[in-house]
C-alpha positions as CSV (number, residue, x, y, z in Angstrom):
1,M,-13.3,-5.7,14.9
2,K,-15.9,-8.4,15.3
3,K,-19.1,-7.9,17.2
4,T,-22.7,-9.0,17.7
5,S,-24.8,-6.9,15.4
6,L,-27.8,-4.8,16.5
7,R,-29.5,-5.5,13.3
8,L,-29.6,-9.1,12.1
9,C,-28.1,-9.6,8.6
10,P,-30.9,-8.6,6.3
11,I,-30.2,-11.6,4.1
12,C,-29.3,-14.6,6.3
13,S,-30.2,-13.3,9.8
14,C,-26.8,-14.0,11.2
15,N,-25.9,-11.7,14.2
16,L,-22.1,-11.9,13.9
17,C,-20.3,-9.3,11.9
18,E,-17.1,-7.4,11.3
19,V,-17.1,-3.6,11.8
20,L,-15.7,-1.9,8.7
21,H,-16.3,1.7,9.4
22,T,-18.2,3.9,11.9
23,L,-20.2,6.9,10.4
24,Q,-21.1,10.0,12.2
25,F,-23.5,12.8,11.0
26,V,-24.9,16.1,12.2
27,L,-28.5,15.9,11.0
28,P,-31.2,18.5,10.6
29,E,-33.2,18.7,13.9
30,S,-36.3,17.2,12.3
31,N,-34.5,14.2,10.7
32,P,-35.7,11.0,12.4
33,L,-32.8,8.8,11.3
34,Q,-29.7,7.9,13.3
35,N,-26.7,10.3,13.6
36,S,-24.2,7.4,13.7
37,H,-23.9,3.8,12.8
38,D,-21.4,1.0,12.0
39,V,-21.1,-0.3,8.5
40,V,-20.6,-4.1,8.9
41,C,-20.0,-7.3,7.0
42,C,-21.9,-10.4,7.8
43,E,-19.6,-13.2,9.0
44,H,-21.8,-15.8,7.3
45,C,-22.8,-14.6,3.9
46,G,-20.5,-11.5,3.4
47,F,-23.4,-9.0,2.9
48,I,-22.4,-5.4,3.9
49,Y,-25.0,-3.3,5.6
50,A,-25.6,-0.5,8.1
51,D,-26.0,-1.8,11.7
52,I,-28.9,0.4,12.7
53,T,-31.8,0.2,15.1
54,T,-34.1,2.8,13.5
55,P,-37.4,1.0,12.7
56,Q,-38.8,0.8,9.2
57,K,-41.7,3.1,10.1
58,D,-39.2,5.9,10.7
59,Y,-37.6,5.4,7.3
60,D,-41.1,5.4,5.7
61,A,-41.9,8.7,7.5
62,F,-38.6,10.2,6.4
63,Y,-39.3,9.4,2.7
64,S,-42.8,10.6,3.0
65,E,-41.9,14.0,4.6
66,F,-38.4,14.7,3.2
67,S,-38.2,13.1,-0.2
68,K,-35.4,14.9,-2.1
69,Y,-37.1,13.8,-5.4
70,E,-40.1,16.1,-5.1
71,D,-38.3,19.0,-6.8
72,T,-37.4,17.8,-10.3
73,S,-35.2,20.8,-10.9
74,V,-32.7,19.6,-8.3
75,S,-33.1,15.8,-8.3
76,T,-33.3,12.8,-10.5
77,G,-36.2,10.4,-11.2
78,G,-38.4,12.7,-13.2
79,G,-36.4,12.6,-16.4
80,E,-36.4,16.4,-16.7
81,A,-32.6,16.7,-17.3
82,A,-31.1,15.1,-20.4
83,F,-28.8,12.8,-18.4
84,D,-31.7,11.6,-16.3
85,A,-34.0,11.0,-19.2
86,E,-31.3,9.0,-21.0
87,R,-30.9,6.8,-17.9
88,L,-34.6,6.2,-17.6
89,Q,-35.0,5.4,-21.3
90,R,-32.2,2.8,-21.0
91,T,-33.9,1.2,-18.0
92,A,-37.3,1.1,-19.8
93,A,-35.7,-0.5,-22.8
94,C,-34.1,-3.2,-20.6
95,I,-37.5,-4.0,-19.0
96,A,-39.3,-3.9,-22.4
97,G,-37.0,-6.6,-23.7
98,F,-38.6,-9.0,-21.3
99,L,-42.2,-7.7,-21.6
100,P,-43.3,-8.0,-25.3
101,D,-47.0,-7.6,-24.4
102,K,-47.8,-3.9,-24.2
103,R,-50.8,-4.8,-22.1
104,A,-48.6,-6.0,-19.3
105,R,-49.5,-4.6,-15.9
106,I,-46.5,-2.8,-14.4
107,I,-46.0,-1.1,-11.0
108,D,-43.0,1.1,-10.1
109,I,-42.5,1.1,-6.4
110,G,-40.6,4.2,-5.3
111,C,-41.5,5.9,-8.6
112,A,-40.4,9.4,-7.5
113,T,-42.1,11.8,-10.0
114,G,-42.7,9.1,-12.5
115,G,-39.9,9.4,-15.0
116,L,-39.4,5.7,-15.6
117,L,-43.2,5.2,-16.0
118,K,-43.2,8.1,-18.5
119,S,-40.5,6.3,-20.5
120,L,-42.5,3.1,-20.5
121,K,-45.7,4.9,-21.5
122,A,-43.8,6.4,-24.5
123,M,-42.9,2.8,-25.5
124,G,-46.6,1.9,-25.7
125,Y,-47.3,0.4,-22.2
126,R,-50.6,1.6,-20.8
127,N,-51.3,-0.5,-17.7
128,L,-49.0,1.5,-15.4
129,V,-49.2,2.2,-11.7
130,G,-46.8,4.2,-9.5
131,L,-46.3,3.9,-5.7
132,D,-44.2,6.3,-3.6
133,P,-44.2,7.4,0.1
134,S,-44.2,11.1,-0.9
135,P,-47.6,12.6,-1.5
136,T,-46.0,15.3,-3.6
137,C,-44.2,12.8,-5.8
138,V,-47.4,10.8,-6.3
139,S,-49.4,13.9,-7.3
140,R,-46.7,14.9,-9.8
141,T,-46.6,11.4,-11.2
142,I,-50.4,11.5,-11.8
143,A,-50.2,15.0,-13.4
144,N,-47.0,14.4,-15.5
145,V,-47.6,10.9,-16.7
146,G,-51.4,10.6,-16.6
147,I,-51.6,7.3,-14.8
148,Q,-52.7,5.9,-11.5
149,A,-50.4,6.4,-8.6
150,F,-50.7,5.9,-4.8
151,V,-49.1,7.0,-1.6
152,G,-47.4,4.0,0.1
153,S,-44.4,1.8,0.5
154,L,-43.6,-1.9,0.6
155,S,-44.4,-1.9,4.3
156,S,-47.8,-0.3,3.8
157,L,-49.3,-1.9,0.8
158,D,-53.1,-2.0,0.5
159,D,-55.7,-3.9,-1.4
160,R,-55.8,-1.3,-4.2
161,L,-52.8,-3.0,-5.6
162,E,-53.5,-6.3,-7.4
163,K,-51.1,-8.7,-9.2
164,Y,-48.6,-7.3,-11.7
165,D,-46.7,-8.7,-14.7
166,C,-43.7,-6.6,-13.7
167,V,-42.8,-5.1,-10.3
168,I,-40.1,-2.4,-10.5
169,L,-37.9,-1.2,-7.7
170,S,-35.2,1.0,-9.1
171,H,-32.9,2.4,-6.4
172,V,-35.2,1.5,-3.6
173,M,-33.8,-1.7,-2.0
174,E,-30.7,0.0,-0.7
175,H,-33.0,2.2,1.4
176,V,-35.1,-0.5,2.9
177,K,-34.4,-1.8,6.4
178,D,-36.7,-4.8,6.5
179,L,-35.5,-6.5,3.4
180,Q,-36.9,-10.0,4.1
181,S,-40.4,-8.6,4.5
182,A,-39.8,-6.5,1.3
183,V,-39.0,-9.5,-0.9
184,V,-42.1,-11.3,0.4
185,C,-44.2,-8.3,-0.6
186,I,-42.6,-8.2,-4.0
187,K,-43.3,-11.8,-4.7
188,N,-46.9,-11.4,-3.5
189,L,-47.4,-8.7,-6.1
190,M,-46.2,-10.8,-9.0
191,T,-48.4,-12.8,-11.3
192,E,-47.4,-16.5,-11.8
193,S,-45.4,-15.6,-14.8
194,G,-44.5,-12.1,-13.5
195,L,-41.1,-10.5,-13.3
196,A,-39.4,-8.2,-10.8
197,Y,-36.8,-5.6,-12.1
198,I,-34.4,-4.6,-9.3
199,E,-31.7,-2.0,-9.7
200,V,-29.3,-0.9,-6.9
201,P,-25.9,0.7,-6.5
202,D,-23.0,-1.7,-7.1
203,A,-20.9,-2.0,-3.9
204,T,-18.1,-3.8,-5.7
205,R,-17.5,-0.8,-7.9
206,Y,-17.9,2.1,-5.4
207,T,-14.1,2.8,-5.5
208,E,-14.2,3.3,-9.3
209,Y,-16.6,6.2,-9.1
210,L,-15.5,8.1,-6.0
211,Y,-16.3,11.8,-6.1
212,A,-16.8,12.4,-2.4
213,P,-15.6,10.5,0.7
214,F,-18.0,7.8,1.8
215,Q,-20.6,9.1,-0.7
216,D,-22.3,5.7,-0.7
217,F,-22.2,5.3,3.1
218,N,-24.9,7.6,4.4
219,T,-28.1,7.8,6.4
220,E,-30.2,6.6,3.5
221,H,-28.2,3.9,1.8
222,I,-28.3,1.1,4.5
223,N,-27.7,-2.0,2.3
224,H,-24.7,-2.4,0.0
225,F,-25.4,-5.0,-2.7
226,S,-23.4,-7.1,-5.1
227,L,-25.0,-9.4,-7.7
228,V,-24.4,-12.3,-5.3
229,G,-26.0,-10.5,-2.3
230,L,-29.0,-9.5,-4.4
231,S,-29.5,-13.0,-5.6
232,N,-29.1,-14.4,-2.1
233,L,-31.8,-12.0,-0.8
234,F,-34.4,-13.0,-3.5
235,S,-33.6,-16.7,-3.1
236,Q,-35.3,-16.5,0.3
237,V,-38.6,-16.4,-1.5
238,R,-37.6,-18.6,-4.4
239,L,-37.2,-15.8,-6.9
240,V,-34.3,-16.5,-9.2
241,P,-32.4,-14.4,-11.8
242,L,-33.7,-14.4,-15.4
243,S,-31.1,-11.8,-16.4
244,Q,-28.6,-9.7,-14.6
245,G,-25.7,-7.3,-15.3
246,N,-24.1,-4.0,-14.4
247,R,-24.0,-0.6,-16.1
248,T,-22.9,2.9,-15.4
249,I,-25.5,5.7,-15.1
250,H,-25.2,9.4,-14.4
251,T,-26.6,11.0,-11.2
252,A,-25.6,14.5,-12.2
253,P,-23.9,16.1,-15.2
254,G,-20.5,14.5,-15.5
255,V,-21.0,12.3,-12.4
256,A,-21.0,8.6,-13.3
257,Y,-22.4,6.0,-10.9
258,P,-22.1,2.2,-10.9
259,V,-25.3,0.1,-10.7
260,I,-26.3,-3.6,-10.9
261,Y,-29.7,-4.9,-12.0
262,T,-31.4,-8.2,-12.0
263,I,-34.7,-9.4,-13.5
264,F,-36.1,-12.0,-11.2
265,T,-38.7,-14.7,-12.0
266,H,-40.4,-17.5,-10.0
267,D,-38.3,-20.5,-9.6
268,T,-40.1,-23.4,-11.4
269,T,-37.3,-25.9,-11.0
270,S,-35.8,-27.8,-8.1
271,S,-32.3,-26.6,-8.7
272,H,-32.5,-23.9,-6.1
273,R,-33.3,-24.6,-2.5
274,K,-35.3,-22.0,-0.7
275,G,-33.0,-19.8,1.4
276,E,-29.8,-21.1,-0.2
277,V,-27.0,-18.5,0.4
278,F,-23.7,-18.3,-1.4
279,R,-21.0,-16.4,0.3
280,D,-20.0,-13.1,-1.3
281,T,-16.2,-13.1,-1.4
282,L,-15.7,-10.0,-3.5
283,S,-17.6,-7.2,-1.7
284,L,-15.5,-7.1,1.5
285,E,-12.2,-6.6,-0.4
286,R,-13.6,-3.9,-2.6
287,V,-15.4,-2.0,0.2
288,K,-12.3,-2.0,2.4
289,E,-10.5,-0.4,-0.5
290,Y,-13.3,2.1,-0.8
291,I,-13.1,3.0,2.9
292,F,-9.3,3.5,2.7
293,R,-9.6,5.8,-0.2
294,S,-12.5,7.7,1.2
295,Q,-10.7,8.3,4.5
296,G,-7.8,9.7,2.6
297,M,-10.2,12.1,0.8
298,M,-11.8,13.1,4.1
299,D,-8.4,13.9,5.6
300,K,-7.5,16.1,2.7
301,M,-10.8,17.9,3.0
302,D,-10.3,18.5,6.7
303,A,-6.9,20.1,6.0
304,R,-8.5,22.2,3.2
305,I,-11.3,23.4,5.5
306,K,-8.8,24.4,8.2
307,M,-7.0,26.6,5.7
308,I,-10.3,28.2,4.7
309,L,-11.4,28.8,8.2
310,D,-8.0,30.3,9.1
311,E,-8.7,32.9,6.4
312,A,-12.5,33.2,6.9
313,P,-13.8,31.9,10.2
314,E,-17.4,33.2,9.5
315,I,-18.9,31.5,6.5
316,L,-22.1,30.5,4.7
317,A,-22.2,26.7,4.1
318,W,-23.9,26.0,0.8
319,G,-25.2,22.4,0.6
320,T,-26.8,20.3,3.3
321,G,-26.5,16.9,1.8
322,Q,-24.8,13.7,3.1
323,L,-21.2,15.1,2.7
324,A,-22.0,18.2,4.6
325,M,-23.5,16.2,7.4
326,K,-20.4,14.1,7.7
327,L,-18.1,17.1,7.5
328,L,-20.0,18.8,10.3
329,A,-19.5,15.7,12.5
330,T,-15.9,14.7,11.7
331,T,-13.9,17.6,10.5
332,C,-12.9,21.1,11.7
333,L,-16.0,22.4,9.9
334,K,-17.8,21.8,13.3
335,E,-15.6,24.6,14.6
336,A,-16.7,27.1,12.0
337,K,-18.9,30.1,12.7
338,I,-21.6,29.2,10.2
339,K,-24.0,32.2,9.7
340,A,-26.4,30.3,7.6
341,F,-26.8,27.1,5.6
342,V,-28.0,27.4,2.0
343,D,-29.7,24.7,-0.1
344,G,-31.5,24.9,-3.5
345,N,-33.9,22.0,-2.7
346,P,-37.1,23.4,-1.1
347,I,-37.5,20.3,1.0
348,N,-34.4,21.3,3.0
349,Q,-35.2,25.0,3.4
350,G,-36.5,26.1,6.7
351,Q,-34.9,23.2,8.6
352,F,-32.3,23.8,11.3
353,I,-28.9,22.3,11.7
354,N,-27.1,22.9,15.0
355,G,-29.7,25.7,15.5
356,I,-28.8,27.4,12.3
357,E,-31.5,27.8,9.6
358,V,-31.2,26.4,6.1
359,K,-32.1,29.2,3.7
360,A,-33.0,29.4,0.1
361,P,-30.4,31.0,-2.3
362,E,-32.5,34.2,-2.6
363,Q,-32.5,34.6,1.2
364,I,-28.8,35.2,1.5
365,I,-28.7,38.2,-0.8
366,G,-26.9,40.9,1.3
367,L,-25.2,38.4,3.6
368,N,-21.7,39.0,2.4
369,Y,-19.9,36.3,4.3
370,P,-17.7,33.9,2.2
371,I,-19.4,30.9,0.8
372,L,-18.0,27.4,1.3
373,I,-19.6,24.9,-1.1
374,T,-20.0,21.8,1.0
375,S,-20.8,19.5,-1.9
376,T,-18.6,17.9,-4.6
377,L,-21.3,16.1,-6.5
378,H,-23.3,19.3,-7.1
379,Q,-20.6,21.9,-7.1
380,T,-21.1,22.9,-10.7
381,E,-24.8,23.5,-10.2
382,I,-24.2,25.5,-7.0
383,E,-21.7,27.7,-8.8
384,A,-24.2,28.3,-11.6
385,T,-26.8,29.3,-9.0
386,I,-24.4,31.7,-7.3
387,R,-23.8,33.3,-10.7
388,K,-27.5,33.4,-11.5
389,Y,-28.2,35.5,-8.4
390,G,-25.1,37.7,-9.0
391,L,-23.8,37.1,-5.5
392,P,-20.6,39.0,-4.8
393,N,-19.5,36.7,-2.0
394,K,-16.1,35.1,-2.1
395,I,-16.4,31.4,-2.9
396,F,-14.4,28.5,-1.5
397,S,-14.8,24.9,-2.6
398,L,-13.7,21.6,-1.1
399,G,-11.7,21.0,-4.3
400,V,-8.5,19.2,-3.4
401,D,-6.3,16.9,-5.4
402,F,-7.5,13.4,-4.7
């Protein structure tokens, strides 16, 4: 279906798009983001994005107050787990290959708890700065890495931040609504010979790493990049690729994830015209396949949940992430008598979903309702937590043959 978009294309500002899929969520009551949106493809440049009206300030507030990266025991970005440390070390090595001078000034925007900066420091870099919207992440970066870090985001930069030889945004740009303003800010932070390292999920390979239906379509990932789309965006401010490629990282033990990266530099030639856009002809085909497969997975999960509820209509739902929010909106899970939600991340505990409290694992001891694990990405860790607390509850998973 074609329509006029609510949000102009973040790259070329076209307002004509094709609707690819409509997402619905049941959100925690304090969540400021939208509970539904269309995923669309720009008719002009082929960029795929979430057609949302939520202002950038609400996204900034969300990442300030509800950053899932604050607790390093249940999130990535701090390098506490071996798989996360390996990812950050690889990223640091990639950046270091283009920054031979260890005196280079480097800023990591969206630094979480400072894991990448810690890896760079271990390689000998000393002029390091972190920036993150979460005050807790910033304080932990300062404590854990021993560097300067500030609370803020691309839309709220202040004059404490000077010019940098390398500006890093690793898994940030997919979260930013005002992308054109963001690239202007990035360019303004760069020295004349400076670099920008940008890493984002690879929309052209979503289907190859599909562990949960629509896992990359969620309330937080609102831009779906390919290398073409990423280059198109930065060409608006005459930043051009110096090096680019793709790799596979891990976001949890055994969970692989596709990413692309580009190192941008100032365009010093006349070969690129400012604002030149090349149509992305690959993403649409690949994302349509991803949607088809995801819907098949969702239908199987719906049937699985119905079987579970026929046996156990009163349950505890363990996991309040993006998959759970979709299941509550679009499957028969919305008909379940959920006695409590459970989540291991303290940032989610104490919130309410459909009027039902999200509890910490230790708070459900003695509640002997069956547990439905409403996560596939973190099922192994949840099962380990259940064993840790010695809970006798019967356990159901969403595990179905995909």
